[in-house]
N, C-alpha and C positions, 0 to 999 in steps of 0.2 A: 346671581350664581345659579339660578334655576335653569339657565340655558346651557350650562356646562354638564358634561357627563359626571356621574357620581360613581365612584368605585373605591373600595378599600385599598389603602396603600400596603404594598408588600415590599420588603427590603430587596429590591431588584436592581438597584444602581445607586449612584451617589445622590441624586435628587431625592429619591424615595427614602433613603437612609437618613438624610439630613432632615427631611420633613418629619419622619417618624420620631427622630431624636427630640424634636420640639413638640411632640404630642399631637401632631397633625395626622389623624388616622385615615382620612379619605381625601379624595381629590378636591371636593368642594371646600373642605376645611382649609386645605392648602391655598386654594384660590382666594378665599375670604381673607386669610392671613396676608397674602401677598398684596391684595387690593388695598388693604388698610395701611401698608407701609408708606411712609411719607415719600414723596417724589424727590429724587436727588441721585446724583451720580456717586458711585462708590470709588474705591481705589482703582478699579479697572472695569472691564466689561464681563467679569466672571459672574454668571447668573447665580451660582451657588453662594457667592459672597453676600448677596442681599440678605440672606437669613442671619448672618453674623453682623453685618453693618447696619441693619435696620432701616434700609432705604433702597430704592431702586428706580429705574427709568422704565419707559415703555418696553425697551429692548430687554433689559435684564429680568423684569417681572414676567413678561410673557415667555421669554426663552426658558426660564425655570419651569414654568407650568407645561410648556410644550415638551421639554425633556422628561418631566415627570410622567406625562401621558405616554410618551414613546417608551419609557421603561416598562409600562404596563400594556403595551401593544394596543393603545387606544388612539384612534386617528384624530387627534387634535392638531390642527396645522398652525404654524407660526407664519403670519402674513406680514410682509413688509409693504406698506403703502406710502405713496408720496402724495401729499396734499398741500394746498396753499394755506400756510399758517398765517393767521391774522389775529387781531385782538378779540374778535368775536368767538372764533372757534377754539382759541387757545388763550383763555384769560390770563393776563400777566405779561404778554409780549407786546401789546399795543404801544406802550410808551417807548419801548426799545426801537420798534420799527419806525415809529413817528420821528424819533430823534435822528434817524438816518434818512428821513424823507421817503420811507417805504410804507405801503399799506399791507403787503403780504410777501412772503417768500416761500419757496417749496421746502417742505420739511419731510423727513422720513419718520414714519411712525409704525410701531409694531402692535399687532392685535392677535387674538386667537380666532380660529374658525373651527367650529365643530358642527357637523351636518350642515344645515343652512344658516346657522347663527354666527354672526361676527360679534366678538366680545372684547371690550376694552376695559382692562382692570388697572389702568395706569393710575387713576385717582378714583376714589369711591363716589365722587359727585358727578362723574361724566354721564350726561344724559343722551348725547347724540354723537354719532361718529362723524368725522370729517368725510367729505367726498374725496375719494382717492382718484388722482389723475393717472396713477399707475399702481399696480399691485402684483405681488408674486409671493409664492410660498418659499420660505427659506428654512434652513435647519437651525436649531438653537445655537450651534457653534458658529454660524454665519454672522452673528451680531458683532463679532470681534473685527473682522476685516471686510467681509463681503457687503454688509449693510452700509458702512461708510463709503465704500467704493461705488456702490450702486447710487447712493445719494449724490456723491460728487459728479458722477457721470450724468445724472439727470440735470443737475445744476449747470454743468458745462454746456449742455444742449439748450437749456432754458434761457440762460443769460443773454446770448447774442440777440434773441428775439424780444426780450423783455427789458433788459437793463444793459444795453450795449456798452455803456461807459464804465461799467463795473468789471472788476476782476473776480475770479472765483475765490481768491484769498480774501478779498474785501467782504464778499457776501458770506463766506464761511465765518468770518469774525462777527458779523451781525448775528448770524445764526447761533454762535456760541454765547453771545450776550443774551439772546432770547432764552436759551436753555438755562443759563445762570439765573435769569429773572424768575424762572418757574420754581426753583428750589426754595423751600421755606427758610 
């Protein structure tokens, strides 16, 4: 958390009001709270819902914090990166990939960037960031439609060169099985 900015929260928008209502008085306290939420999808991709649902994904956790920073005019960027997900860099997916005869597939992952620091709060035990093949800054609201679209576009270009016998739908099903394997 020390690589993140620290500032007191003011009731400037929905994210800050929701955090303040939970007794989270500054940005780092909110980041620590979010980092310790279990990994898992909620009912939708609403980043504010993770506070009520008690779980979140890389997208919803980091989007909430990026929204919180934006409400306070602090330049914390939400970064969408695409990396080759395998059993080593994403513990829990190796068996799923192996069951489909794969060693890795491209996955979209969100992190935060502040100044020159890239921060991943998806799980508290993450020690190393994956190497991104592609990355770009997105807005918190982009996790709903733009992130999945960019991910599918990347896969559509990657498939013919790497898995020509596969369809995008087949690869997406394996990806979904990998994500399901990550939830407790």
